[in-house]
C-alpha positions as CSV (number, residue, x, y, z in Angstrom):
1,M,-12.6,-2.9,-14.9
2,T,-12.9,-3.3,-11.4
3,T,-14.7,-0.6,-9.4
4,M,-12.9,0.8,-6.5
5,P,-14.3,-0.2,-3.3
6,T,-15.0,1.6,-0.3
7,L,-13.7,0.0,3.2
8,T,-14.6,0.5,6.2
9,T,-12.8,-0.3,9.4
10,A,-13.5,0.5,13.2
11,R,-11.6,3.8,12.9
12,L,-10.6,4.1,8.9
13,V,-12.3,4.6,5.3
14,L,-10.8,3.7,2.4
15,R,-11.7,5.2,-0.1
16,P,-10.4,5.9,-4.4
17,P,-8.2,8.8,-4.3
18,L,-9.3,12.4,-5.5
19,A,-7.6,14.5,-7.3
20,A,-7.7,17.0,-4.5
21,D,-5.4,14.3,-2.4
22,F,-2.5,14.6,-4.5
23,D,-1.6,17.5,-2.2
24,A,-0.6,15.7,0.4
25,Y,0.4,13.0,-1.4
26,A,3.2,14.9,-3.6
27,P,5.0,16.3,-0.4
28,M,5.4,12.8,0.9
29,M,7.1,11.7,-1.9
30,A,9.6,14.5,-2.0
31,S,10.4,14.3,1.2
32,E,13.1,11.6,3.1
33,R,11.0,9.2,4.2
34,A,10.1,8.3,0.3
35,C,13.7,6.7,0.4
36,F,12.1,3.4,1.4
37,M,10.2,3.7,-2.4
38,G,13.0,5.0,-4.3
39,G,13.0,8.5,-3.4
40,P,12.6,11.3,-3.1
41,F,10.5,12.0,-6.0
42,D,10.2,15.7,-7.8
43,R,6.1,16.7,-8.2
44,K,6.0,15.7,-11.7
45,T,7.2,12.0,-10.9
46,A,5.4,11.7,-8.2
47,W,2.2,12.6,-10.2
48,G,2.5,9.7,-12.3
49,M,2.9,7.3,-9.6
50,F,-0.3,8.7,-8.1
51,C,-1.7,7.9,-11.5
52,H,-0.4,4.7,-11.8
53,D,-2.3,3.8,-8.1
54,V,-5.4,5.0,-10.0
55,A,-5.3,3.6,-12.9
56,G,-4.3,0.0,-11.7
57,W,-8.4,-0.4,-11.0
58,S,-9.3,-0.4,-14.8
59,L,-5.9,-1.8,-15.9
60,F,-6.0,-4.4,-13.2
61,G,-8.5,-4.8,-11.2
62,M,-7.0,-3.5,-8.0
63,G,-5.0,-0.5,-7.3
64,S,-4.6,2.0,-4.0
65,L,-6.6,3.4,-1.8
66,M,-6.5,6.5,0.6
67,I,-6.5,6.3,4.6
68,V,-8.8,8.1,6.0
69,H,-9.6,8.5,10.0
70,R,-13.7,8.5,10.4
71,A,-13.7,11.0,13.3
72,T,-11.8,13.3,11.9
73,G,-11.8,13.3,7.9
74,T,-7.9,13.4,8.1
75,I,-6.1,11.7,4.9
76,L,-3.6,9.5,7.0
77,G,-1.9,7.8,4.1
78,Q,-2.5,5.3,1.0
79,V,-2.3,1.6,1.1
80,G,-2.5,-0.4,-2.1
81,I,-1.8,-3.8,-4.2
82,N,0.2,-3.1,-6.7
83,H,0.7,-5.0,-9.9
84,G,1.2,-4.6,-13.1
85,P,4.6,-4.5,-15.5
86,F,7.1,-3.3,-12.7
87,F,6.1,-5.3,-9.7
88,P,6.7,-9.7,-10.3
89,E,3.5,-10.9,-8.2
90,P,0.5,-8.3,-6.7
91,E,2.0,-6.4,-3.8
92,L,0.1,-5.0,-0.7
93,G,1.4,-2.0,0.5
94,W,1.6,1.1,2.6
95,M,2.6,4.5,3.8
96,L,1.5,7.0,6.1
97,Y,1.8,10.1,5.7
98,D,4.9,12.4,8.3
99,G,2.9,12.3,12.1
100,Q,0.8,9.3,11.7
101,E,2.8,6.6,12.7
102,G,2.6,4.6,15.6
103,N,-1.3,4.2,16.0
104,G,-1.8,1.0,13.9
105,Y,-3.3,2.8,11.0
106,A,-1.1,0.5,8.7
107,T,-2.0,-2.8,9.7
108,E,-5.5,-1.5,10.3
109,A,-6.2,-0.3,6.6
110,A,-3.4,-3.2,5.0
111,G,-5.2,-5.8,6.8
112,A,-8.8,-4.7,5.7
113,L,-7.5,-4.8,1.8
114,R,-5.9,-8.1,1.9
115,D,-9.2,-9.3,3.3
116,W,-10.9,-7.4,0.4
117,A,-8.5,-8.9,-1.8
118,F,-8.8,-12.3,-1.0
119,A,-12.5,-12.2,-0.7
120,T,-13.1,-10.6,-4.4
121,T,-10.2,-12.0,-6.5
122,Q,-8.8,-15.8,-6.9
123,L,-5.2,-14.6,-5.7
124,A,-3.8,-17.4,-3.8
125,S,-1.0,-14.8,-1.8
126,L,0.0,-11.3,-2.0
127,V,3.6,-10.2,-1.3
128,S,4.8,-7.1,0.5
129,Y,8.4,-5.8,-0.6
130,V,9.9,-3.9,2.3
131,D,13.6,-2.1,2.2
132,A,15.5,-4.3,5.0
133,G,16.0,-0.5,6.6
134,N,12.5,-0.2,6.8
135,I,11.6,-1.3,10.4
136,A,8.1,-0.2,11.0
137,S,7.3,-1.4,7.6
138,R,8.9,-4.5,8.6
139,K,7.0,-5.2,11.8
140,V,3.5,-4.2,9.9
141,A,4.2,-7.1,7.4
142,E,4.8,-9.3,10.5
143,R,1.6,-8.1,12.6
144,L,-0.4,-8.7,9.3
145,G,0.6,-12.7,9.4
146,G,3.5,-12.4,6.2
147,Q,6.4,-14.5,6.1
148,L,9.8,-13.8,4.9
149,D,9.9,-15.5,1.3
150,P,13.9,-15.7,0.6
151,A,13.0,-17.4,-2.8
152,A,10.3,-14.8,-4.1
153,E,11.3,-12.8,-7.0
154,R,11.9,-9.0,-6.7
155,H,13.2,-5.6,-8.4
156,D,15.7,-4.7,-5.7
157,P,18.1,-7.8,-4.5
158,Q,18.0,-6.0,-1.3
159,D,14.1,-5.9,-0.2
160,L,13.0,-8.4,2.2
161,V,9.6,-10.1,0.8
162,Y,6.8,-10.8,3.2
163,R,4.4,-13.2,1.6
164,H,0.9,-13.3,3.0
165,L,-1.3,-16.6,2.2
166,R,-4.8,-16.3,1.1
167,G,-6.7,-17.5,4.7
168,H,-3.6,-17.5,6.9
169,K,-3.9,-14.2,9.2
């Protein structure tokens, strides 16, 4: 079992989720903003997804971390490496809560988690599955150095797949 890390960047702390974080997570998953992830989702389904994000650490050695602003303690969203039977390969993903976009938080958090994964695992690459209509996430994937991989397996044939290779930023 992998211990959930706590990572820090210039502006952020990426820390393990706490049960109390669900109160900020559930409204995001119930909103129209969740449409890029197959939502919106009811509270019960959101709880299952939140628990999946935590369970990934003990089952697969990777999972999600909460993005917290270092100076204010505000929870900004979540970043994670999703893995398991519903993901063709480990996925680097991110989501920011309403009002937190446009500040570079997703890129900073995802870059830190990507770097942690490549430093602590044998993974040669990660992918990011991005809804073609999610322009903001497409830009994050590109800022992270992800390259479109049209041959990559995906559950949703409409998703774009950005590949992040070890050693390439």
